[in-house]
N, C-alpha and C positions, 0 to 999 in steps of 0.2 A: 761233598763239603763245599767245593767251589761253587756248585750250582745253588746251594742254599745262600751263600754269601752274595752271589750275584742277584738272587731273587730279593733278598733283604735290601740290597743297595737300590734295586729298581723300585721297591716299595717306598723306601725313604725318599728317593728322588721324586716319585709321583706325589707323595704326601707334601713334599716341599713345594712343588709346583702348584698343587691344589691350594695350600695355605696362602702362598703369595698371590696366586690368582684371585682368591677371595678377598684378600686385603686390597689388591689393586682395584677390584670391582667396587668395593666399599669406598675406597678413596675417590674414585671417579664419581661415584654416586653422590658423595658428600660435596665434591666440588661443583657438580652440575646443579644439584638441588640448592646448595648454599648460595651459588651465584644467582640463581633464580629468586631466592628469598631476599638477597641483598638488593636486587633490582626492584623487587616488589616494595620493600621498605623504603627505598629511595624515592620511588614514584609516589608512594603514599605520603611521604614527607613533603614532596614538592606540591602535591595537590592540597595538602593541609595549609602550607604557607601561602600558596596562591589564593586559597579561599579566605585568608586573613589579610589580603591586599598587601602582601610583602612585595618589595621591589624584585623584579625579575632577575636582576643581576645577583642579588643576594640569594635568591632561591636556587639559581643555577650553580653558584659557587658552593653553597652548602650541600646540594645534592651530589656534586662531584666528590666533595670531601668525604661525605658519609659513605658513599659507595666504595671509595678507595679503602677506607678503614674496615668496612665489613668484608670486602673481598680479601683483604690481608688476613682477617680472622678465619675465613673459610679455607684459605690455603694452608694455614697453620694446622687447622683441624684435619684436613686431608692428609698432611704429612704425618700427623700423630697416629692416624689410623693405619698407616703403613709401618708403624713401629719406629719411625725416625725419632730420636731423642729430642723432642721439641724444646725442652728446658735448656739443654746444652746448646741447641741451635740458636735459641733466642739470646743466650749469653754471648755466643760467638758473634751473632749479628750485632748485638749491642756494642761489643768491643770494636767490631769493624765499622760500626756506624760513625764513630768519631772520625776515623780516617776518611770514610766516604764523605762525611759532612764537610771536612776540610777541603776535600777534592771538589765537592759540589757546592761550595759556599755561594756561588752565584745563583744556583738553582734554589737554594734555601733562602737566599735574599729575595728572589722573585716570589717565593711562596709567602714570605713575611709581608712583602709589599702587596700581594694579592689579598691577604687578610686585612691589611689596613685599608685598601681600596673598598672592600666590602663593608667594613665597619663604619668608615666615615663617609662613604658614598659621594665622592665629588662629582660623579656622573651616574646616570642610569642607562639601561638599554634603550637605544633609539636616540640618545642625545648626540649632537654633533660637537665633537671636541677636537682640540689640538693638544696632543700629548706625545711625549717622546720624540718630538720633532716632526710628527706627521699629523694630518687632519683626516677625519672621517667620522662616520656614524658608528656608535658603539653597538657591536653585535653580541658580544659575550665576554664576560670576565672569567677566565679559567684559573686553575690553581697556580700556574706558573706564567701565564701570558694573557694578554687581552687582544681581542680580535676587533679590528675596525674595518668598515667598508667605505671606500672612497666614493666621491660623487660620480666617478666614471666606472664604478662597480669593480674595483680591485680590492682584494682581500689582503689586509696587512696584519701580521701577527707581531705584537710588540711585547717584549719581556716586561713583566710587571715592575721589575726593579728600575727600568728606564723611566717608567711613568711616575713611580713614587719619588724619584730623585729629580724630577723636572717640574717645571711650571705647567699646570693644567688649565687650559682655557675652555670653558664650556659655553658654547655659543647659543645653546637652546635652554639653558637653565632658567632664564627669565622669560616672561611672556611678552615683553616688549623690547624692541631694539631701535636704536637711533641710526638713521641712514646718513652717513657723512659723505657729502658730495661737494665738488668745486666746479663752478662755472666761471669762465674768463671772458671778459668783453674788452673792446678796444678803449684806449685812453680818450678817444674823441666821442665815445658814446655817453649818453645821459645815464647817470647812475640811478636816479630816481625811477626812471622808466624800467631799467634793468631789475630793480628791486620789486616793482609792481608785477612784472612778468613772472618772476620766480615765485612770488607769493601766490599768484593766481594758479600756477600749475600745481603747487602743493595743495592749495585749498580745494581744487577741483578733483583731485585724485580720491577715489572712494576708499582706498585702503590706508590713506594717511590719517593718523589720529589727531583729534583736536587737543587732547590732553595726554602727554605733555605738549606744549606749544612748539610749533616749528620756529627755529631760529635761522635768520638770514642776515648776514653781515659781511662787510668787506674784510677779507682775511689777509690779502697780500697785494702789494703793488709790484707786480713782476716786471721782467724786462720788456715784455711786449703786451701785457694784459693787466687789467684790474680783476683780481680773483675774488669772487663771492663764495663764501661758505654757506651751503644750504644743508640744514640739519632737521629734517622731518622725523617723526616717530611712527612706527607701525608695529603690528603684531609680528612676533618672531618668524612665524611661518610665511609671512608675506614679504620678508625682507628683500629677496632677490627680485620679486615681481615689482615692488615699488622702485627699487634701484634702477632696473632696466627701463621701466616706463617713464620715470622722471628724466632720465638721461636723454632718451629719445625725444620726449615732448619738449624738454628744455631747449634743445637745439632748434627744433621746428619753430617754437614760439618766439625765441629770441630773434631768429632771422626774420620771422613775419613782422616783428615790431621794428625792423630796420636796424637792429643791433648787429654788430660784427663779432664773430668768434675768432680772434686772432690765433695764428699758429706760427711756430718758429719758421722763419724763412730768411734767406740771404739775398740782398740786392747787390748786383754787380753793375757798377757804373764805368763806362768806357769813355775815355777822353782821347781825342785825336790831336796830337801836337803838330803845329806847322813846321816845315823844314826850310831852313834858310839855305839858299844856294850861293856858293862863292862866286863873286864877280870875276 
């Protein structure tokens, strides 16, 4: 009798292992195949949006969001195949979601800001912006953060909430930019000659635009110099080239014209007083 009970218990145990083993294999298969399908759907969506000339930032954001939703559905389906009461689990997760949401309110705020950034698109991938207190080229807008690449090739990850609650300066949104420069000359120098030299270096530069017109005027009478504001226009991509060229050429041409470029200095005068000797 004991042998029969032992045999039945062994059969039940083997059947239990086989049943759960099959369920586990099915769950793993659902997860693997489902994740592959989720990636395929996401890639298809990205290709479709790219073919319709959608902004790369929007395509990347929507792709990440769709993949996260599909992967969540796959995980729920895999748990359901294991016999986990998914309905009860979803109810429990929903109840816990409120507490989690309160604990992760900053993350939810970053998510909401990410949605707003994608919807209103104050910048696109490749734009050079100043946002969240830092500057760099936009690499990607993710669900919770935005990635910028600095001019010296550093990667900066900024929470979307910081960007959404701060002023955003997009330096490359417009196709033209004004180059604001200041050249100072001495008070003894001829101002008309100075103006002609500055007008010439701007007119001769091939990247300076004729429209809008370059503006040159006396901006300030400083402590040691008369300051001229020089404001030519150029294409946005040529900004730093024009700025560097005009700065160098301006110094060379002003000095060649006999004009001085004063700089702060201190003159020390020594006076020797005579000494009277007592008789």
